[in-house]
C-alpha positions as CSV (number, residue, x, y, z in Angstrom):
1,M,1.8,-72.9,-19.5
2,P,2.9,-73.7,-15.8
3,K,2.1,-77.2,-14.0
4,T,0.4,-77.3,-10.8
5,A,2.0,-78.7,-7.9
6,A,-0.2,-81.9,-8.1
7,Q,0.5,-82.3,-11.7
8,L,4.5,-81.9,-11.1
9,Y,4.2,-84.3,-8.4
10,E,3.0,-87.0,-10.7
11,T,5.1,-86.1,-13.6
12,D,8.4,-84.7,-12.5
13,F,9.2,-85.3,-8.9
14,V,12.5,-83.5,-8.9
15,A,10.8,-80.4,-10.4
16,W,8.1,-80.7,-7.7
17,T,10.5,-80.8,-4.8
18,K,12.2,-77.9,-6.1
19,H,8.9,-75.9,-6.6
20,T,7.8,-76.9,-3.0
21,V,11.0,-75.9,-1.3
22,Q,10.7,-72.4,-3.0
23,L,7.1,-72.2,-1.8
24,I,8.2,-72.9,1.5
25,R,11.0,-70.5,1.5
26,D,8.7,-68.1,0.1
27,R,6.2,-68.7,3.1
28,Q,3.7,-69.4,0.2
29,F,1.9,-72.1,2.3
30,D,-1.3,-72.0,0.7
31,Q,0.0,-73.1,-2.5
32,I,1.8,-76.2,-1.3
33,D,0.3,-79.7,-2.2
34,W,0.4,-80.9,1.4
35,D,-1.1,-84.3,0.8
36,A,2.2,-84.9,-1.1
37,V,4.3,-83.4,1.5
38,I,2.9,-85.6,4.0
39,E,3.2,-88.4,1.6
40,E,6.7,-88.0,1.0
41,I,7.6,-87.4,4.8
42,E,6.0,-90.7,5.7
43,S,8.0,-92.6,2.8
44,L,10.9,-91.4,4.4
45,G,10.6,-93.0,7.4
46,R,9.6,-96.3,5.7
47,S,12.6,-95.8,3.8
48,E,14.9,-96.0,6.7
49,R,12.9,-99.0,8.2
50,R,13.3,-100.9,4.7
51,E,17.1,-100.2,4.6
52,L,17.5,-101.3,8.1
53,K,15.5,-104.4,7.3
54,S,17.4,-105.3,4.2
55,R,20.9,-104.7,5.8
56,L,20.1,-106.8,8.6
57,E,19.0,-109.8,6.5
58,V,22.1,-109.5,4.5
59,L,24.1,-109.6,7.6
60,L,22.0,-112.5,8.8
61,Q,22.9,-114.5,5.6
62,H,26.5,-113.6,5.9
63,L,26.8,-114.8,9.5
64,L,25.1,-117.9,8.8
65,K,27.5,-118.7,5.6
66,W,30.4,-117.8,8.1
67,Q,29.1,-120.1,10.6
68,Y,27.9,-123.1,8.1
69,Q,30.6,-122.7,5.4
70,S,33.7,-122.3,7.6
71,N,36.1,-123.6,4.9
72,L,34.8,-120.9,2.6
73,Q,35.2,-118.0,4.9
74,S,36.8,-115.0,3.0
75,G,37.8,-111.4,3.5
76,S,35.0,-110.5,1.2
77,W,32.4,-112.3,3.6
78,Q,34.1,-110.5,6.7
79,N,33.9,-107.1,4.6
80,T,30.3,-107.8,4.0
81,I,29.5,-108.5,7.6
82,D,31.7,-105.3,8.6
83,E,29.8,-102.9,6.1
84,Q,26.4,-104.2,7.0
85,R,27.0,-103.8,10.5
86,N,28.5,-100.0,10.1
87,R,25.4,-99.3,8.0
88,I,22.8,-100.5,10.5
89,I,24.7,-98.7,13.4
90,D,24.8,-95.6,11.1
91,L,21.1,-95.8,10.7
92,L,20.6,-96.2,14.4
93,Q,22.6,-93.2,15.3
94,E,21.1,-91.0,12.7
95,S,17.4,-92.0,13.7
96,P,17.5,-93.2,17.4
97,S,13.8,-94.0,17.4
98,L,14.6,-97.2,15.5
99,K,16.6,-98.6,18.3
100,S,14.0,-101.3,19.0
101,Y,13.2,-102.0,15.3
102,P,15.9,-104.7,14.8
103,E,14.7,-106.5,17.5
104,E,10.9,-106.1,16.1
105,V,11.8,-107.4,12.8
106,L,14.5,-109.9,13.8
107,A,12.4,-113.1,13.1
108,Q,11.4,-112.0,9.6
109,C,14.9,-110.9,8.9
110,Y,16.5,-114.2,9.9
111,H,13.8,-116.0,7.9
112,R,14.9,-114.2,4.7
113,G,18.5,-114.2,5.6
114,L,18.2,-118.1,6.1
115,K,16.6,-118.3,2.8
116,A,19.4,-116.5,1.0
117,A,22.2,-118.4,3.0
118,S,20.3,-121.7,1.9
119,N,20.0,-120.6,-1.7
120,E,23.7,-119.7,-1.8
121,T,25.4,-122.1,0.1
122,K,23.1,-125.1,-1.3
123,L,22.8,-126.4,1.9
124,A,19.3,-127.6,3.0
125,I,17.3,-125.1,4.7
126,D,17.0,-127.6,7.5
127,T,20.7,-127.6,8.0
128,F,20.3,-124.2,9.8
129,P,18.3,-123.6,13.2
130,T,14.8,-122.5,12.6
131,E,15.1,-119.4,15.1
132,C,17.8,-116.8,15.1
133,P,20.9,-118.4,16.9
134,Y,22.3,-114.8,17.5
135,S,21.1,-112.2,19.8
136,I,20.9,-108.5,18.6
137,A,23.7,-107.9,20.6
138,Q,26.0,-110.2,18.9
139,I,24.6,-109.4,15.3
140,L,25.8,-105.8,16.0
141,D,28.8,-106.6,17.9
142,A,32.0,-105.6,15.6
143,E,34.1,-108.3,17.2
144,F,31.5,-111.1,17.0
145,L,31.8,-114.0,14.4
146,P,30.1,-117.2,14.9
147,N,31.9,-120.2,15.6
148,A,32.1,-122.8,12.7
149,I,29.8,-125.7,12.6
150,N,31.6,-129.0,11.7
151,F,29.9,-131.4,9.8
């Protein structure tokens, strides 16, 4: 016995997507579970924002490590910095409506990146600035690496 679209959505997401695509292609709009379609479209936007925030947090963490543990700087850290910048730039190019989002979430991302940097370096959290010392332009600038802090 075939499952309804609502049942598929709950039990087999991939099957639901295939079924829904086929219904759209066949223009059988009255059979589409529109609430689920709306939920998934909204989820896509949230996913892009979550990814951008996550990458910004990791980038900030590594910029802080670069600056505050200059004696341990490595190609691996620089690769992580470059990778996160590249992925953020890609996200912003693919979804220009996110252009202002990094600035909107900078304080939150900095706090999380700061905590991660403190955990990883074992430096006291008050070693680092309480507010992000880098501008969004610097953070995303492929040539920017913060100057070392000498203790």
